[in-house]
C-alpha positions in Angstrom: 0.0 0.0 0.0 2.9 2.3 0.7 4.2 2.0 -2.8 0.8 2.8 -4.2 0.6 5.9 -2.1 4.1 7.0 -3.1 3.1 6.6 -6.8 -0.2 8.4 -6.3 1.2 11.4 -4.3 2.7 13.3 -7.3 -0.5 12.7 -9.3 -2.8 14.0 -6.6 -0.5 16.9 -5.8 -0.4 17.9 -9.5 -4.1 18.4 -9.4 -4.1 20.1 -6.0 -6.0 17.2 -4.4 -9.1 18.7 -6.1 -12.0 16.2 -6.3 -13.3 18.0 -9.5 -10.2 16.6 -11.2 -11.1 13.0 -10.3 -11.4 11.9 -13.9 -7.9 13.2 -14.7 -6.5 11.7 -11.5 -7.9 8.3 -12.4 -6.6 8.5 -16.0 -3.1 9.3 -14.8 -3.2 6.6 -12.1 -4.3 4.1 -14.7 -1.2 5.0 -16.8 0.9 4.0 -13.8 -0.9 1.0 -12.5 -2.6 -0.2 -15.8 -6.0 -0.4 -14.1 -7.9 1.0 -11.1 -7.5 -1.8 -8.6 -9.4 -1.8 -5.3 -6.2 -0.7 -3.5 -5.7 2.2 -5.9 -9.4 3.2 -5.6 -9.3 3.1 -1.8 -6.1 5.2 -1.7 -7.5 7.9 -4.0 -10.8 8.0 -2.2 -9.1 8.3 1.2 -6.8 11.0 0.1 -9.5 13.1 -1.6 -12.1 12.4 1.0 -14.6 11.1 -1.5 -16.6 7.9 -1.3 -15.3 4.9 -3.2 -18.8 4.7 -4.9 -17.9 8.0 -6.7 -14.8 6.4 -8.2 -16.9 3.3 -9.1 -19.4 5.5 -10.9 -16.6 6.8 -13.2 -14.9 3.5 -13.9 -18.3 2.0 -14.8 -19.3 5.0 -17.0 -16.1 5.7 -19.0 -15.1 3.1 -21.5 -11.4 3.8 -21.2 -11.2 3.4 -17.4 -10.7 -0.2 -16.3 -11.5 -1.8 -12.9 -10.0 -5.2 -14.1 -6.5 -5.8 -15.5 -6.1 -5.1 -19.3 -2.5 -6.0 -19.7 0.8 -4.3 -20.7 -0.6 -3.9 -24.2 -4.2 -2.7 -24.4 -5.4 -2.9 -28.0 -8.7 -1.4 -29.2 -9.8 -1.8 -32.8 -12.0 1.0 -34.3 -15.6 -0.3 -34.7 -16.7 2.5 -36.9 -18.5 1.5 -40.1 -15.8 2.9 -42.4 -13.2 0.8 -40.6 -15.4 -2.3 -40.9 -15.8 -1.5 -44.7 -12.0 -1.5 -44.9 -11.7 -4.9 -43.3 -11.2 -4.2 -39.6 -13.2 -7.2 -38.3 -11.1 -9.7 -40.3 -7.9 -8.0 -39.1 -9.0 -8.3 -35.5 -9.9 -11.9 -35.9 -6.4 -12.5 -37.4 -4.8 -10.8 -34.4 -6.9 -12.9 -32.0 -5.9 -16.1 -33.8 -2.2 -15.2 -33.8 -2.3 -14.2 -30.1 -4.6 -17.1 -29.1 -7.0 -14.7 -27.4 -10.7 -14.1 -27.0 -12.0 -10.6 -27.6 -12.2 -8.6 -24.4 -10.3 -11.2 -22.4 -6.8 -10.7 -20.8 -4.2 -13.2 -22.1 -3.2 -15.9 -19.6 0.2 -14.3 -19.1 -1.4 -10.9 -18.4 0.4 -9.2 -21.3 -2.3 -8.2 -23.8 -6.0 -7.7 -24.3 -7.8 -6.9 -27.6 -11.3 -5.4 -27.9 -13.3 -2.8 -29.9 -13.8 0.9 -29.3 -16.5 2.9 -31.0 -14.3 5.1 -33.3 -10.6 6.2 -33.2 -11.1 9.3 -35.3 -8.8 7.9 -38.0 -11.5 7.2 -40.6 -9.4 8.7 -43.5 -6.6 6.2 -42.9 -8.2 3.1 -41.4 -8.5 0.4 -40.5 -7.0 1.7 -37.3 -6.4 0.7 -33.7 -5.2 2.1 -30.5 -2.4 0.5 -28.5 -2.1 2.0 -25.1 -4.0 5.1 -26.5 -1.5 5.5 -29.4 -3.0 5.2 -32.9 -1.8 2.7 -35.4 -3.2 3.4 -38.9 -3.4 1.8 -42.3 -3.6 -1.7 -40.9 -2.9 -4.7 -43.1 -2.5 -8.4 -42.3 1.3 -8.0 -42.5 1.2 -5.1 -40.1 -1.0 -7.1 -37.7 1.6 -9.9 -37.9 4.4 -7.4 -37.1 2.4 -6.1 -34.1 1.8 -9.6 -32.8 5.6 -10.3 -33.0 6.4 -7.1 -31.1 3.9 -8.0 -28.4 5.3 -11.5 -28.0 8.8 -10.1 -27.7 7.5 -7.6 -25.1 9.0 -4.7 -27.1 8.3 -1.3 -25.5 6.1 0.9 -27.6 8.8 3.5 -28.0 10.9 0.9 -29.9 8.1 0.0 -32.4 8.6 1.3 -35.9 7.8 5.0 -36.1 5.7 4.7 -39.2 3.2 2.6 -37.3 2.2 5.7 -35.4 2.2 8.1 -38.4 -1.1 10.1 -38.5 -1.5 12.2 -41.7 -3.6 15.3 -42.1 -4.9 14.4 -45.6 -6.0 18.0 -46.4 -7.4 17.6 -49.9 -9.1 21.0 -50.4 -8.1 24.1 -48.4 -9.9 27.4 -48.3 -10.1 30.3 -45.7 -8.9 28.3 -42.7 -6.8 25.4 -43.9 -5.2 27.3 -46.8 -4.5 30.7 -45.4 -1.1 32.1 -44.4 -1.2 32.6 -40.6 1.3 34.1 -38.2 0.8 33.2 -34.6 -0.5 36.1 -32.4 -1.9 38.2 -35.2 -5.5 37.4 -34.5 -5.1 38.0 -30.7 -3.3 41.3 -31.3 -6.0 42.4 -33.8 -8.7 41.6 -31.2 -6.9 43.5 -28.5 -6.5 46.5 -30.8 -10.2 46.5 -31.4 -11.2 46.1 -27.8 -13.7 43.7 -26.2 -16.9 45.4 -27.3 -15.7 46.1 -30.8 -14.6 42.5 -31.2 -18.1 41.4 -30.1 -19.6 43.7 -32.7 -17.4 42.2 -35.4 -18.6 38.7 -34.3 -22.2 39.9 -34.7 -21.5 41.2 -38.2 -19.9 37.9 -39.2 -23.0 35.9 -38.3 -20.6 33.1 -37.3 -22.6 30.0 -36.3 -21.3 27.1 -34.2 -19.7 24.4 -36.3 -20.9 21.6 -34.0 -24.0 21.0 -36.1 -26.7 23.0 -34.1 -25.5 26.2 -35.6 -26.1 28.5 -32.7 -24.9 32.1 -33.3 -21.5 32.5 -31.6 -21.8 36.1 -30.8 -25.1 35.6 -28.9 -23.5 32.9 -26.8 -20.5 35.1 -26.0 -22.6 38.1 -25.1 -25.0 36.0 -22.9 -22.0 34.7 -21.0 -20.5 38.2 -20.6 -23.7 39.7 -19.3 -24.7 36.9 -16.9 -24.1 37.4 -13.2 -21.2 35.6 -11.7 -17.8 36.2 -10.2 -16.0 34.1 -12.8 -16.4 33.0 -16.4 -14.9 30.1 -18.3 -14.1 29.3 -21.9 -14.3 25.6 -22.9 -13.1 24.2 -26.2 -15.2 21.0 -27.0 -12.6 18.8 -28.6 -14.5 15.6 -27.7 -14.8 14.7 -31.4 -16.7 11.4 -31.0 -19.1 11.4 -33.9 -18.3 8.4 -36.2 -16.9 9.7 -39.5 -15.6 13.0 -38.1 -11.8 13.8 -37.8 -11.5 17.5 -38.7 -10.7 18.4 -35.1 -7.9 15.9 -35.0 -6.2 17.8 -37.9 -6.9 21.3 -36.5 -5.4 20.3 -33.1 -2.5 18.5 -34.8 -1.5 21.3 -37.2 -3.5 24.4 -36.4 -3.6 24.4 -32.6 -2.4 28.0 -32.1 -5.6 29.1 -33.9 -7.7 27.0 -31.5 -6.0 28.6 -28.5 -6.1 32.1 -29.9 -9.8 31.6 -30.6 -10.3 30.7 -26.9 -8.3 33.8 -25.9 -10.4 36.1 -28.1 -13.6 34.6 -26.5 -12.0 35.3 -23.1 -11.3 38.9 -24.1 -14.9 39.4 -25.1 -16.5 37.7 -22.1 -14.0 38.6 -19.4 -13.1 34.9 -18.7 -9.7 34.2 -17.0 -9.6 30.4 -17.3 -10.2 28.0 -20.1 -10.2 24.3 -20.7 -9.6 22.2 -23.8 -11.6 19.0 -23.3 -9.7 16.5 -25.5 -11.3 13.2 -26.4 -9.5 10.3 -24.9 -8.8 8.7 -28.3 -6.6 11.8 -29.1 -4.6 11.6 -25.9 -1.5 11.2 -28.0 -1.9 14.9 -28.9 -1.7 16.1 -25.3 2.1 16.4 -25.2 2.5 18.5 -28.4 -0.5 20.6 -27.3 1.0 21.3 -23.9 4.2 22.3 -25.7 2.3 24.7 -27.9 0.6 26.3 -24.8 4.1 26.7 -23.2 5.3 28.5 -26.4 2.3 30.8 -26.4 2.8 31.7 -22.7 6.5 32.6 -23.5 5.2 34.8 -26.3 2.7 36.6 -24.0 -0.2 35.2 -26.0 -1.5 33.5 -22.8 -1.0 34.3 -19.2 -1.1 37.8 -17.6 -1.5 41.0 -19.6 -1.8 39.2 -22.9 -0.3 41.3 -25.7 0.4 44.0 -23.0 -3.4 44.6 -22.4 -4.0 45.5 -18.8 -6.6 43.2 -17.2 -6.5 40.6 -20.1 -5.4 37.6 -18.1 -6.3 34.1 -19.5 -4.8 30.7 -19.5 -5.8 27.2 -20.7 -5.6 23.7 -19.1 -6.1 20.5 -21.0 -8.4 17.8 -19.7 -8.8 14.4 -21.2 -12.0 12.5 -21.8 -12.1 8.7 -21.3 -14.2 7.2 -24.1 -17.8 8.6 -23.8 -19.5 9.9 -26.9 -22.2 11.6 -24.9 -19.6 14.0 -23.5 -19.7 15.8 -26.9 -23.0 17.3 -25.5 -21.9 20.5 -23.8 -23.6 19.9 -20.4 -22.3 16.3 -20.2 -18.8 17.6 -21.0 -19.1 20.1 -18.1 -20.2 17.3 -15.8 -17.1 15.4 -16.9 -14.9 18.4 -16.3 -16.2 18.5 -12.8 -15.0 15.0 -12.2 -18.4 13.2 -12.6 -19.9 10.8 -15.1 -20.8 12.7 -18.2 -24.6 12.7 -18.0 -26.3 15.6 -19.7 -28.0 18.2 -17.5 -31.5 19.3 -17.6 -31.7 22.6 -19.6 -32.5 25.4 -18.9 -30.4 26.9 -17.4 -27.9 26.8 -20.2 -24.1 26.8 -19.8 -23.8 30.4 -20.9 -25.4 31.5 -17.6 -24.8 28.4 -15.4 -22.0 26.2 -16.7 -18.7 25.0 -15.1 -19.1 25.0 -11.3 -22.3 27.0 -11.8 -20.5 30.0 -13.4 -21.2 31.5 -16.9 -19.4 29.4 -19.5 -18.9 29.5 -23.2 -18.6 26.1 -24.9 -17.5 26.2 -28.5 -16.1 23.5 -30.7 -12.6 23.4 -32.2 -13.6 24.7 -35.7 -15.8 27.5 -34.3 -12.9 28.9 -32.3 -10.6 28.7 -35.3 -13.2 30.7 -37.2 -13.2 33.4 -34.6 -9.6 34.1 -35.4 -10.6 34.7 -39.1 -13.2 37.3 -37.9 -10.5 39.0 -35.8 -8.2 39.2 -38.8 -10.5 40.2 -41.6 -13.5 41.7 -39.9 -17.1 40.6 -39.6 -18.3 42.0 -42.9 -15.6 40.4 -45.0 -16.2 37.1 -43.2 -19.9 37.3 -44.0 -19.1 37.7 -47.6 -18.2 34.0 -47.9 -20.8 31.2 -48.0 -24.5 32.0 -47.9 -26.5 34.6 -46.0 -27.6 32.2 -43.3 -24.4 30.1 -43.4 -21.4 32.4 -43.6 -17.8 31.4 -44.1 -16.5 28.0 -44.9 -17.1 24.5 -43.6 -14.6 21.7 -43.2 -15.9 18.2 -44.2 -14.4 14.9 -43.0 -14.8 12.6 -46.0 -14.4 8.9 -45.7 -15.6 5.6 -47.0 -15.9 4.4 -50.6 -13.8 7.2 -52.3 -10.3 7.5 -53.8 -9.2 10.5 -51.7 -10.6 10.5 -48.1 -9.6 13.4 -46.0 -10.5 17.0 -45.2 -12.3 19.2 -47.7 -13.0 22.9 -46.9 -15.6 24.7 -49.0 -17.7 27.9 -48.7 -21.1 27.0 -47.3 -23.5 26.1 -50.1 -21.4 23.4 -51.9 -23.4 20.5 -53.2 -23.0 16.9 -52.1 -22.4 16.1 -55.8 -19.5 18.4 -55.9 -17.9 16.9 -52.8 -18.4 13.4 -54.2 -16.7 14.4 -57.5 -13.8 16.0 -55.7 -13.1 13.0 -53.4 -13.3 10.5 -56.3 -16.4 8.6 -55.2 -17.2 6.1 -58.0 -20.9 5.1 -58.3 -21.9 6.1 -54.8 -25.2 4.6 -53.6 -25.6 6.6 -50.4 -24.0 9.4 -48.4 -24.3 9.6 -44.6 -24.1 13.3 -43.7 -23.4 14.2 -40.0 -22.2 10.8 -38.8 -24.3 8.2 -37.0 -26.7 11.0 -35.8 -27.1 12.5 -39.2 -29.1 11.9 -42.4 -28.6 9.2 -45.1 -29.0 10.7 -48.6 -29.6 8.8 -51.9 -28.3 9.8 -55.3 -31.6 11.6 -55.9 -30.6 14.0 -53.1 -27.0 14.7 -54.1 -28.0 18.1 -55.3 -28.6 19.2 -51.8 -26.2 21.7 -50.4 -24.1 21.9 -47.2 -25.7 24.8 -45.3 -27.7 25.3 -42.2 -30.7 26.2 -44.4 -30.5 23.0 -46.4 -28.3 20.1 -45.1 -26.6 21.0 -41.8 -23.7 18.9 -40.6 -21.0 18.9 -38.0 -18.7 17.8 -40.7 -18.8 14.0 -41.2 -19.6 12.7 -44.8 -19.3 8.9 -45.2 -19.6 7.5 -48.7 -21.2 4.2 -49.4 -20.7 2.6 -52.8 -23.8 1.1 -54.6 -22.5 -2.4 -53.7 -22.7 -1.8 -50.0 -25.4 -3.5 -47.8 -27.0 -0.6 -46.0 -28.4 -2.9 -43.3 -24.8 -3.5 -42.1 -24.4 0.3 -41.8 -27.8 0.4 -39.9 -26.6 -2.3 -37.6 -23.4 -0.5 -36.8 -25.2 2.7 -36.0 -27.8 1.0 -33.9 -25.1 -0.9 -31.9 -23.1 2.4 -31.5 -26.0 4.2 -29.9 -26.9 1.3 -27.6 -23.3 1.2 -26.4 -22.9 5.0 -26.0 -26.2 5.7 -24.2 -25.4 7.2 -20.8 -28.3 5.4 -19.2 -29.7 8.5 -17.6 -33.2 8.3 -19.1 -35.3 5.2 -19.7 -36.4 5.9 -23.4 -32.8 6.1 -24.5 -31.3 3.4 -22.2 -34.0 0.8 -23.1 -35.0 2.1 -26.5 -31.5 2.0 -28.1 -31.0 -1.5 -26.9 -34.3 -2.7 -28.3 -33.5 -1.0 -31.6 -30.1 -2.8 -31.8 -31.7 -6.1 -31.1 -34.4 -5.6 -33.7 -32.0 -4.6 -36.4 -29.8 -7.6 -35.6 -32.8 -9.8 -36.0 -33.7 -8.3 -39.3 -30.1 -8.6 -40.6 -30.0 -12.2 -39.6 -33.1 -13.0 -41.7 -35.4 -13.6 -38.8 -37.3 -10.4 -38.8 -40.9 -9.7 -39.8 -43.0 -6.7 -40.8 -43.8 -6.4 -37.1 -40.2 -5.3 -36.4 -40.2 -2.6 -39.0 -43.4 -1.2 -37.6 -42.1 -1.4 -34.0 -38.8 0.3 -35.1 -40.9 3.3 -36.3 -42.8 3.4 -33.0 -39.5 3.4 -31.1 -38.2 6.1 -33.4 -41.1 8.3 -32.3 -40.6 7.5 -28.6 -36.9 8.2 -28.7 -37.3 11.4 -30.6 -40.0 12.8 -28.3 -39.0 11.4 -24.9 -35.2 11.2 -24.7 -33.5 13.6 -22.3 -30.8 14.7 -24.7 -29.8 14.8 -28.3 -28.2 11.3 -28.3 -31.5 9.6 -27.9 -33.4 12.1 -29.9 -31.2 11.5 -33.0 -30.3 7.8 -32.4 -32.6 6.6 -35.1 -32.3 9.4 -37.7 -30.0 7.5 -39.9 -31.8 4.2 -39.4 -35.1 5.8 -40.2 -33.7 7.2 -43.4 -32.2 3.9 -44.4 -35.5 2.0 -43.7 -37.4 4.4 -45.9 -34.9 4.9 -48.7 -33.6 1.4 -48.9 -36.8 -0.4 -48.1 -36.2 -3.4 -50.5 -32.9 -4.2 -48.7 -34.8 -4.5 -45.4 -37.9 -6.3 -46.9 -35.7 -9.0 -48.5 -34.6 -10.0 -45.0 -38.1 -10.3 -43.6 -39.6 -13.8 -43.1 -43.3 -13.0 -42.6 -45.7 -10.3 -41.9 -46.4 -11.5 -38.4 -44.1 -11.5 -35.3 -41.6 -14.3 -35.2 -39.8 -15.0 -31.9 -36.1 -14.3 -32.1 -35.4 -16.7 -29.2 -36.0 -20.5 -29.4 -37.1 -21.5 -25.9 -37.4 -25.2 -26.8 -33.7 -25.2 -28.1 -32.6 -23.4 -24.9 -34.0 -26.3 -22.8 -31.9 -28.9 -24.7 -29.3 -29.0 -21.9 -32.0 -29.6 -19.3 -33.4 -32.5 -21.3 -29.9 -33.9 -21.6 -29.4 -33.7 -17.8 -32.8 -35.3 -17.2 -32.1 -38.1 -19.7 -35.3 -37.3 -21.6 -36.0 -36.5 -25.2 -39.6 -37.7 -25.6 -42.4 -35.5 -27.0 -43.6 -34.4 -23.5 -40.1 -33.0 -22.8 -40.4 -30.6 -25.7 -42.5 -27.4 -26.0 -45.5 -27.8 -28.3 -45.8 -25.8 -31.5 -48.6 -23.8 -29.9 -46.3 -22.5 -27.1 
């Protein structure tokens, strides 16, 4: 116990023994001990003065916290539909065979475990996996064999081939943000020269809307936070990019992080905030070290810290917090709950974060791309910014394109670009469907490829997954259904139970045991989830599935066995073991056909 305490002491001290940092403490402790053992749990709870049940609530909620051993090498394959299309399931099976393992089980020698995770954010260079939170991309059978050999030899990760961990940006089309010349500090200095109120006025002229999908006007959010009562204000960058098919934030954080941090500083100037957090999704934890280095550089250059750019009273700094594998934390109130060291369950709204956010104080929550766009407004002014895109959707939008296309990657366009134009640019041959907005978005058929990316037509947070005409859309539907069942936080009954029922029904249809009853029941569940779920996860959980059932109805109907309900569970077969033990196999020991 003494050795556990001595290892935990610097971790706890680094967070000031603050219980609101419990998630970060558990993550760091797990890096040291490989899992949160009962002894580690007790030591943390005793030192922080929190009940052990609170620690249990976190380890049971977050997919990347473990209360059982996971081994020296913890491998997680991406279970995103685009990775599956690229062959990830066969590659995982190959690895399990080579290592003589069962999925989700620790090897007998305690060295390695292999399992799925929802999405690694590497859709443009999959199949991909995480090994101890480090991404390995462009998987092939040969690369899997090499990984297995390295594991068997107990080779430290730092000695693995460097190209295994190469993550490329794949910027295919650049515009205002990705293609502009940028000198660090210019946007902050321009905002300081204008002053807080004038900068807010420029934001209003720009009509910049949030790039997370909902499209809320950024200036309104900032002004509401500024004018709300409260002794402190906070700026949070939502970098919990968990939507399947989305990876733009990964590139912005990897290659444009100074723009993210300057956008946060500009928001702080306008609102009067002194502290900020970048909430980084757990799958991107490999970016933490370079991001911390970038923050240190900006502090040395007086772009963060006290009297930023020499402006009296402009004091602002940023801390990085890591998520731990919970898609629902992309919802802003769930993210705030997670920042406060709790399970990321969405809050009841109102009140909204702009008036009652982190620790109850006024808080601005913007996503990565939105904050980058704020630097554009600071540099060119609101009127010039509004001259790009459409009247209701100003500026440009970054799309994460993946799936059945020759050139997956990032594409930046002025708002108003058609789906057809994007498909042509990315080299999509004979596309049969496009999923816009990830698992929570809409599925479009070729007849709809004339639709345009804009808040007034087809809004999206940025994911655009291409499905060739040869693809079985039921497999995509199954993947999305399983995703939502897995990622439901369990807070409300409609979502907790409904998403599980949906996943089971879609599995039954895909297996050829479904009936018309299931398709009608799925529509009923869609209505219940949409109307009754507590947050957007449940409300949008069946958007894609509903589209697919309507637009690809023949594919579903071919799997149906009858119009009436057919049980998916064979009770008589389940009793076979009981008959064997009883030494009976006569007619009376079987359930009748009328049961």
